C-alpha positions as CSV (number, residue, x, y, z in Angstrom):
1,M,-44.6,-4.7,0.9
2,K,-41.1,-6.2,1.0
3,R,-41.8,-8.1,-2.2
4,F,-42.9,-5.0,-3.9
5,E,-39.7,-3.1,-2.9
6,I,-37.6,-5.9,-4.4
7,N,-39.5,-5.9,-7.7
8,L,-39.3,-2.1,-7.8
9,F,-35.5,-2.2,-7.3
10,S,-35.2,-4.8,-10.1
11,L,-37.3,-2.6,-12.4
12,V,-35.0,0.4,-11.7
13,I,-31.9,-1.6,-12.6
14,F,-33.5,-2.9,-15.8
15,F,-34.4,0.6,-17.0
16,S,-30.9,1.9,-16.1
17,V,-29.2,-0.8,-18.2
18,W,-31.7,-0.5,-21.1
19,T,-31.2,3.3,-21.2
20,S,-27.5,2.8,-21.2
21,L,-27.6,0.4,-24.1
22,I,-29.9,2.4,-26.4
23,G,-27.7,5.4,-25.9
24,Q,-24.7,3.5,-27.4
25,T,-23.9,3.8,-31.1
26,T,-23.5,0.5,-32.9
27,T,-20.1,0.2,-34.7
28,Y,-19.9,-2.0,-37.8
29,E,-16.5,-3.1,-38.9
30,S,-15.5,-5.7,-41.5
31,A,-12.6,-8.0,-40.6
32,S,-10.3,-6.1,-42.9
33,Y,-11.2,-2.7,-41.6
34,K,-10.8,-4.0,-38.0
35,R,-7.3,-5.3,-38.7
36,F,-6.4,-1.9,-40.2
37,R,-7.7,0.1,-37.2
38,E,-6.4,-2.2,-34.5
39,G,-3.3,-3.6,-36.1
40,K,0.1,-2.1,-37.0
41,I,-0.4,-2.0,-40.8
42,H,-0.3,1.1,-42.9
43,Y,-1.0,2.0,-46.5
44,E,2.2,1.9,-48.7
45,K,2.8,5.7,-48.6
46,Y,2.7,5.7,-44.8
47,N,4.6,2.4,-44.4
48,E,8.3,2.8,-43.5
49,F,8.9,-0.8,-44.7
50,N,7.5,-0.2,-48.2
51,T,10.3,-1.2,-50.6
52,Q,11.3,-3.4,-53.5
53,F,14.4,-5.5,-53.6
54,K,16.6,-4.9,-56.6
55,Y,19.2,-7.5,-57.6
56,V,22.6,-6.7,-59.1
57,K,25.4,-8.9,-60.4
58,L,28.6,-9.0,-58.4
59,E,32.1,-8.9,-59.9
60,G,34.2,-11.7,-58.6
61,F,31.3,-14.0,-57.9
62,E,29.9,-14.6,-61.3
63,F,28.6,-18.1,-62.1
64,E,31.4,-20.6,-62.7
65,K,30.7,-24.1,-63.7
66,G,31.7,-26.7,-61.1
67,I,32.1,-24.0,-58.3
68,E,29.4,-23.5,-55.7
69,R,29.1,-20.7,-53.1
70,Y,26.0,-20.1,-51.0
71,Y,24.5,-18.8,-47.7
72,P,26.6,-15.7,-47.2
73,S,26.9,-14.3,-43.7
74,S,26.0,-10.8,-42.7
75,V,28.4,-8.2,-44.3
76,I,30.5,-6.1,-42.0
77,K,32.9,-3.2,-42.6
78,V,36.3,-3.1,-40.8
79,D,38.2,0.1,-41.4
80,N,37.6,0.6,-45.2
81,T,37.0,-3.0,-46.2
82,Y,33.8,-5.1,-46.4
83,Y,34.0,-8.7,-45.3
84,M,31.7,-11.7,-45.7
85,W,31.9,-15.4,-45.1
86,Y,30.1,-18.2,-46.9
87,S,29.8,-22.0,-47.6
88,K,32.1,-23.5,-50.3
89,P,32.4,-27.2,-51.1
90,P,35.4,-28.7,-53.0
91,T,35.5,-27.6,-56.7
92,Y,33.9,-30.1,-59.2
93,S,33.0,-32.4,-56.4
94,E,30.0,-34.7,-57.2
95,V,26.8,-34.8,-55.2
96,V,25.7,-38.4,-55.1
97,G,23.3,-38.6,-52.1
98,P,23.8,-40.0,-48.6
99,K,23.6,-43.7,-49.7
100,E,26.6,-43.4,-52.0
101,A,28.7,-40.6,-50.4
102,T,32.3,-41.2,-49.6
103,D,35.2,-39.2,-48.1
104,S,35.5,-37.3,-51.4
105,T,31.9,-37.3,-52.8
106,R,29.1,-35.3,-51.3
107,A,25.8,-36.5,-49.9
108,F,24.3,-33.1,-50.3
109,H,25.3,-29.7,-51.7
110,W,26.3,-28.6,-48.2
111,D,28.4,-31.6,-47.6
112,L,32.2,-31.5,-47.3
113,C,32.1,-27.7,-47.1
114,E,34.5,-25.3,-45.5
115,V,33.8,-21.6,-44.6
116,W,35.5,-19.2,-47.0
117,Y,35.7,-15.4,-46.9
118,A,35.9,-12.5,-49.3
119,T,36.6,-8.8,-49.1
120,S,35.6,-5.7,-51.1
121,E,36.3,-2.0,-51.1
122,D,32.9,-1.0,-52.5
123,G,30.5,-3.9,-52.0
124,Y,30.3,-4.6,-55.8
125,K,33.7,-6.0,-56.6
126,W,34.8,-8.9,-54.4
127,K,38.0,-10.8,-54.0
128,E,38.0,-14.3,-52.6
129,Q,40.6,-14.6,-49.8
130,G,40.5,-18.3,-49.1
131,V,39.5,-20.6,-46.3
132,A,38.5,-19.2,-42.9
133,I,37.2,-22.3,-41.1
134,Q,38.4,-25.7,-42.0
135,R,36.7,-28.9,-41.1
136,G,37.7,-30.3,-37.7
137,P,39.6,-33.5,-36.8
138,A,37.9,-36.9,-36.9
139,G,35.5,-37.4,-34.1
140,R,34.8,-33.8,-33.5
141,Y,31.4,-32.2,-34.1
142,D,32.6,-30.3,-37.2
143,H,34.6,-33.1,-38.9
144,R,32.4,-33.8,-41.9
145,S,31.2,-30.3,-43.0
146,V,31.1,-26.7,-41.8
147,F,28.6,-24.5,-43.6
148,N,26.1,-21.6,-43.6
149,P,28.2,-19.2,-41.4
150,E,27.3,-16.0,-39.6
151,I,29.5,-13.3,-38.1
152,L,29.3,-11.5,-34.8
153,V,31.5,-8.6,-33.6
154,A,31.7,-8.1,-29.9
155,N,34.2,-7.1,-27.2
156,G,36.8,-6.4,-29.8
157,K,36.7,-9.9,-31.1
158,Y,35.1,-11.7,-34.1
159,Y,32.9,-14.7,-33.7
160,L,32.0,-17.0,-36.6
161,C,29.3,-19.5,-36.0
162,Y,28.2,-22.2,-38.6
163,Q,26.3,-25.4,-39.0
164,S,28.4,-28.4,-38.4
165,A,28.2,-32.1,-39.2
166,E,30.3,-34.7,-37.5
167,S,30.1,-37.8,-39.8
168,I,28.6,-39.2,-43.0
169,K,26.8,-41.6,-40.6
170,H,24.6,-38.6,-39.7
171,A,23.5,-38.1,-43.4
172,R,19.9,-39.2,-43.6
173,W,18.2,-39.9,-46.9
174,G,15.0,-37.9,-47.6
175,K,13.7,-40.5,-50.1
176,S,11.9,-37.9,-52.4
177,F,15.0,-37.9,-54.7
178,K,18.5,-39.3,-54.7
179,T,20.3,-36.3,-53.0
180,A,17.4,-35.4,-50.6
181,G,18.0,-35.4,-46.9
182,D,20.1,-33.8,-44.2
183,F,22.6,-34.3,-41.5
184,V,20.6,-35.4,-38.4
185,P,21.5,-34.3,-35.9
186,N,23.7,-31.4,-36.8
187,V,24.9,-28.6,-34.4
188,I,26.0,-25.0,-34.5
189,G,29.8,-24.5,-33.9
190,M,31.8,-21.4,-33.3
191,S,35.3,-20.1,-33.9
192,V,36.9,-16.9,-32.4
193,A,39.5,-14.5,-33.7
194,N,41.1,-11.1,-33.0
195,S,40.9,-10.1,-36.6
196,P,38.4,-10.7,-39.5
197,N,41.3,-12.3,-41.3
198,G,41.9,-14.9,-38.6
199,P,43.5,-17.0,-37.4
200,W,40.3,-18.7,-36.0
201,K,40.2,-21.0,-33.0
202,A,37.2,-23.3,-32.7
203,L,35.4,-23.9,-29.5
204,N,35.6,-27.4,-28.1
205,E,31.8,-27.8,-27.9
206,P,28.9,-26.6,-30.0
207,I,27.0,-23.5,-28.9
208,L,23.6,-24.9,-30.0
209,K,22.1,-28.3,-30.5
210,P,18.6,-29.7,-31.6
211,G,16.0,-30.1,-28.9
212,S,14.6,-33.4,-27.6
213,Q,12.5,-35.8,-29.7
214,E,9.3,-34.1,-28.6
215,D,10.4,-30.5,-29.2
216,W,9.6,-28.4,-32.3
217,D,13.3,-28.2,-33.0
218,G,14.1,-31.9,-32.4
219,E,15.5,-32.5,-35.9
220,V,18.1,-30.0,-37.0
221,I,19.6,-26.5,-36.2
222,H,20.1,-24.4,-39.3
223,E,21.0,-20.9,-40.5
224,P,22.2,-19.0,-37.4
225,T,21.9,-15.2,-37.3
226,F,23.0,-12.7,-34.5
227,I,21.3,-9.7,-33.1
228,V,22.5,-7.8,-30.0
229,K,19.8,-6.3,-27.7
230,G,19.6,-5.3,-24.1
231,G,23.2,-6.5,-23.4
232,K,22.3,-9.9,-24.6
233,Y,23.1,-12.0,-27.7
234,F,20.2,-13.3,-29.7
235,I,20.9,-16.2,-32.1
236,Y,18.0,-17.0,-34.5
237,Y,17.8,-20.4,-36.1
238,K,15.6,-22.6,-38.3
239,S,14.4,-26.0,-37.3
240,D,11.6,-28.6,-37.5
241,G,10.4,-31.6,-35.5
242,R,10.5,-35.3,-36.0
243,L,7.6,-36.0,-38.4
244,P,6.0,-39.3,-39.4
245,W,6.0,-38.6,-43.1
246,K,9.8,-38.5,-43.3
247,P,10.8,-41.7,-41.5
248,N,14.0,-42.1,-43.5
249,I,15.4,-38.9,-41.9
250,S,13.7,-38.9,-38.5
251,S,14.6,-41.5,-35.9
252,G,13.1,-42.2,-32.5
253,K,9.8,-40.8,-31.3
254,F,7.8,-38.7,-33.8
255,N,6.5,-35.3,-32.8
256,K,2.7,-35.1,-32.7
257,E,2.2,-31.6,-31.1
258,H,4.1,-29.8,-33.9
259,A,3.3,-32.2,-36.8
260,D,1.6,-29.3,-38.8
261,I,4.8,-27.2,-38.7
262,P,7.2,-28.3,-41.6
263,L,9.7,-25.7,-40.4
264,A,9.9,-22.7,-38.1
265,T,12.4,-20.2,-36.5
266,G,13.4,-20.0,-32.9
267,V,15.8,-17.9,-30.9
268,A,18.3,-18.6,-28.1
269,I,19.7,-15.9,-25.9
270,A,23.0,-15.6,-24.0
271,N,24.8,-13.1,-21.8
272,H,28.1,-13.7,-23.6
273,P,29.0,-14.3,-27.3
274,E,30.2,-17.8,-26.6
275,G,27.1,-18.7,-24.6
276,P,25.6,-20.6,-22.9
277,Y,22.6,-20.0,-25.2
278,I,19.2,-20.6,-23.7
279,K,16.3,-21.3,-26.0
280,S,13.3,-19.0,-25.6
281,K,10.2,-20.5,-23.9
282,Y,8.2,-18.7,-26.6
283,N,9.8,-20.7,-29.5
284,P,9.1,-20.9,-32.3
285,V,9.0,-17.1,-32.8
286,L,8.4,-17.2,-36.5
287,M,6.4,-19.6,-38.7
288,G,8.7,-20.6,-41.6
289,G,12.3,-19.6,-42.1
290,H,14.2,-21.4,-44.8
291,G,16.5,-18.8,-46.4
292,S,15.4,-16.1,-43.9
293,M,17.3,-12.9,-43.1
294,F,17.5,-10.8,-39.9
295,W,18.8,-7.3,-39.3
296,P,18.5,-4.6,-36.5
297,Y,16.1,-1.7,-36.9
298,R,15.3,1.0,-34.4
299,N,15.2,-0.7,-31.0
300,G,14.0,-4.0,-32.5
301,V,14.6,-6.8,-35.1
302,C,13.4,-7.2,-38.7
303,A,13.2,-10.5,-40.6
304,T,12.3,-11.7,-44.0
305,L,10.8,-15.1,-44.7
306,A,11.1,-16.9,-48.0
307,E,8.9,-19.8,-46.9
308,G,6.0,-20.4,-44.6
309,P,2.5,-18.9,-44.1
310,E,4.0,-15.3,-43.9
311,R,6.5,-15.8,-46.7
312,N,7.6,-12.9,-49.0
313,S,7.1,-10.5,-46.1
314,I,9.0,-8.3,-43.7
315,L,8.3,-8.9,-40.0
316,F,9.2,-6.7,-37.1
317,S,9.6,-7.2,-33.4
318,E,10.3,-4.7,-30.6
319,D,11.4,-7.3,-28.2
320,G,13.0,-9.8,-30.5
321,I,10.4,-12.4,-29.6
322,N,7.0,-11.2,-30.8
323,F,7.0,-10.6,-34.6
324,Y,4.2,-9.2,-36.8
325,P,4.2,-8.6,-40.5
326,V,4.6,-5.0,-41.6
327,I,4.6,-5.5,-45.4
328,Q,3.9,-8.5,-47.7
329,G,4.1,-9.5,-51.3
330,L,7.8,-8.8,-51.8
331,V,10.5,-10.8,-53.7
332,V,12.8,-11.2,-50.7
333,P,16.5,-12.3,-50.9
334,M,17.1,-16.0,-50.6
335,G,19.7,-16.8,-48.0
336,G,20.5,-13.2,-47.7
337,G,23.3,-11.6,-45.6
338,A,22.5,-8.0,-44.6
339,Y,25.1,-5.3,-44.5
340,R,25.4,-4.4,-40.8
341,P,26.4,-0.7,-40.3
342,G,27.8,-0.4,-36.8
343,N,28.9,-4.0,-36.6
344,F,26.3,-5.3,-34.1
345,N,25.8,-2.4,-31.8
346,D,23.2,-3.0,-29.1
347,V,19.9,-1.7,-30.5
348,D,18.8,-0.7,-27.0
349,I,21.7,1.7,-26.8
350,Q,22.1,2.7,-30.5
351,P,19.1,2.2,-32.8
352,G,19.6,-0.2,-35.7
353,Q,20.3,1.7,-38.9
354,G,18.2,-0.5,-41.1
355,L,19.0,-2.2,-44.4
356,T,20.1,-0.8,-47.7
357,W,22.0,-3.7,-49.3
358,G,23.5,-7.2,-48.8
359,V,24.4,-10.4,-50.5
360,G,22.2,-13.4,-51.3
361,H,22.5,-16.5,-53.4
362,A,20.9,-17.5,-56.7
363,F,20.2,-21.1,-57.5
364,Y,20.6,-21.4,-61.2
365,P,22.4,-22.7,-63.1
366,Q,24.4,-23.4,-59.8
367,Y,24.6,-21.6,-56.5
368,H,26.3,-18.2,-56.9
369,F,26.0,-14.7,-55.3
370,V,24.0,-11.6,-56.2
371,R,23.8,-8.3,-54.5
372,F,20.4,-7.0,-53.4
373,E,19.5,-3.3,-52.7
374,C,16.5,-1.7,-51.0
375,N,15.5,1.4,-49.1
376,L,14.9,0.3,-45.5
377,S,17.2,2.8,-43.9
378,L,16.4,4.4,-40.6
379,K,16.7,7.8,-42.3
380,N,14.0,6.9,-44.7
381,G,11.9,5.4,-42.0
382,D,12.0,8.6,-40.0
383,R,10.8,10.6,-43.0
384,V,7.8,8.3,-43.5
385,Q,6.9,8.3,-39.8
386,K,7.0,12.1,-39.8
387,E,4.6,12.3,-42.7
388,Y,2.3,9.7,-41.1
389,K,2.3,11.7,-37.8
390,M,1.1,14.8,-39.7
391,V,-1.9,12.8,-40.9
392,R,-2.6,11.4,-37.5
393,D,-2.4,14.9,-36.0
394,Y,-4.9,16.1,-38.6
395,M,-7.3,13.2,-37.8
396,N,-7.1,14.0,-34.0
397,G,-7.5,17.8,-34.5
398,D,-10.6,19.8,-33.8
399,G,-10.9,21.5,-37.2
400,Y,-9.8,21.4,-40.8
401,K,-6.9,23.3,-42.3
402,F,-5.5,22.7,-45.8
403,D,-1.9,21.6,-45.7
404,A,-0.3,20.4,-49.0
405,A,2.4,18.7,-47.0
406,L,-0.2,16.0,-46.0
407,D,-0.3,14.8,-49.6
408,S,2.6,12.4,-50.0
409,S,1.2,10.8,-53.2
410,N,4.0,12.3,-55.4
411,K,6.9,11.6,-53.0
């Protein structure tokens, strides 16, 4: 009898589960449809990041033979004047590669640079003002070259950070061609001023250095960019590990864990503009990053990538760490410096106003600047979100009611 009760109980459980299963409706979803329904991607008309970058010539920065300018900083506005900083090597200085470089000839295009700055009243016509950051004295971390700058405005002061190389002894040959290679290691230096016109005082020590030999950022620290969020200062940077297929550059132990990452982007965070900056345990936060650009948007951070598996895209992160692509297939600015309305307001206090223009560099026939323009403003984003909300409200409603405002095809 006891055995029969046990079997009867099992039979009841079986029929209960079976009845539950046959009552369910099977859902069929392709991989693309599932990404759409579960992800944060929208069709173009409902995507606040839908834009095209337009490129315009700049007066004052036209191509000049023998003169190179590249990697502009973010653009800021102080009173009624726009400012930007950039890399500039000596005029007509020859690039000969790291094996032949001297005190007056360059190993790379970014060798023997100083940081210059320019001003504009309208963002189209620029006037070069001269040197902002000179190379440091012999033996200091910034003696050989200072280049690829970025600006930060905080606490009533101006902070310029930049890549720095100490000595020609750190110039490693890349072997693929005569002038290939890099300064290994290099660091990020910083100078501080009370005015965008200077004078600038360099900190005694770098604010950021490459990681250990086994880290993903064990080789170099490149292209710093600032974002202020939650009372903290985020500095994004590009790097890569020590890889076995470039032994002329890399020295020491090769990196095996990250050998499939030619380059990536990380972030370091500080409570004060001068640091100390602590690298995120989630690094790298973006795959790729050469010539990337960052700007604040809403309560988060936007980025473009010109290289990597998610290149030619805009990515967004609410927390500054976890990025996801929001639109792809763009011709993004190379080495772009975004115009920063509000001059680095904390996005958790005042939403980032987005991006409408900035300055990037063109490669040919030599490095020179161009202006880029787009429609990624917060105002435009709010309009698109409002239209998308109308569609979602209709989808979640009980009935159908014609509303011409739902059709944004002609907007």
